[in-house]
C-alpha positions, 0 to 999 in steps of 0.5 A, a space after each residue: 500499499 505504501 508503494 502505491 502512495 510512493 508511486 503516485 507521488 513520484 509520478 505526479 510531476 510527470 502526469 501531464 509532462 511525460 518524459 519518456 526516460 528513466 533518467 529523472 529525479 525521483 523527487 522535486 518541489 513539483 511532486 505532490 500527493 494526488 487523489 490516488 493516495 487519498 482514496 487509497 488511504 480512504 479504502 484502507 480506513 473502510 476496510 479497517 472500519 469493518 473489523 473483520 466483518 465485510 458485509 458493510 464494506 461498500 457502505 464504509 467505502 462510500 463514507 470514507 471516500 466521501 469524507 476524505 475526498 471532501 477534506 482534500 478536495 483539490 487532490 485532482 479528481 475526475 469530474 464524475 468522481 468529484 460529483 459522486 464525492 459531493 452527492 448526498 445519495 451517490 450512485 455508481 456511474 458505469 466508469 471504466 477509469 483507472 481510478 478503480 485500480 489505483 486505490 484498491 491495494 489495501 484489500 490485499 492486506 486484509 484478505 485471507 485468500 485469493 477468493 477474498 481478494 476478489 470479493 473485497 475488490 468488488 465491494 469497494 469498486 462497484 460503488 463507483 466503477 461498476 462497468 465490467 472493465 472498472 471491476 476487472 482493472 481493480 481486481 487484476 491490480 488487487 490480485 497481483 498485489 496479493 500474489 506478490 505479498 504471498 511470495 509468488 514469483 513474477 512468472 506466476 503473477 504474470 501467468 495468473 494475470 494473463 490467464 484471467 485478465 489481460 495480455 502482458 505481451 508488451 515491448 518496453 521500447 515500443 511503449 516508451 515510444 508510442 504509449 499515450 495518455 489514457 485513463 481507462 483500466 484496460 489501457 493502463 492497468 496491464 501496462 503498469 503490471 508489465 512495468 513491475 514485471 520487467 523491473 529489477 527492484 522497487 525503484 526500477 519499477 517506478 522508473 519504468 512506469 514514469 518512462 513510458 508516459 501516460 497517466 503516470 501518477 496512477 500507473 505509478 500507484 498501481 505499479 508501486 503497489 505491486 512492486 512494494 508488495 513484492 520487493 518492499 519499499 526502500 526506507 529512504 524512498 519511503 521517508 522522502 515520499 511520506 514527507 509530501 503527505 498532509 499530517 492527517 494522511 501521514 497519521 493513517 499511513 502510520 496506523 497501517 504500519 503499526 497495525 497487524 497487517 503486512 507492510 
């Protein structure tokens, strides 16, 4: 989960200014946390609120996402999601956007099985992104994080994703040259997973994601969530990234780190 926040913050500078190279400073004054981090932490709180009984997870997700979305209303939400945030009676709006995937990583830390990952992912996702591609993108991300946490190899993760969700038959140089900005799950989640799969360590995974361009705070969050679960986040990178968080959000991160869930 911390990997998702790190990926969001590093990628934030380059979301609308793609650089198409791995040679860039990880952090600068132009980096910031975005809606990806805020919603990831809101989902974590929604899961924690359940105390192991997830029958009301969807309601908790709505409550926490609206609460923190309004608190950090300048974090960079899309128009439809922002309207959902401020609606007194929010309804799903058939979205297939990658916002479903960027926030989903906490479910992997609460689920005790692959089946549970999928169920929790759907309960969180369907409150907004009830389009099949929105559900699929979130589930593929959550499953990849869970498999990484449970010490599966990259080959096993790749095989499961390809058998159940997306083709990952990409070429890095082709992506770096031709990949364009998109906010759909089907055109960003598989690319983010691929960037993890070809990485040598956590930092390399994030550099891969930023270097192909696109919506790289969100793909950074998706890739970072998987890479963080697989490699762990280097302490110096974590410390630098978390310095960008508002104290309210940092308190939630510290709660996550001190809980009984895996870091």
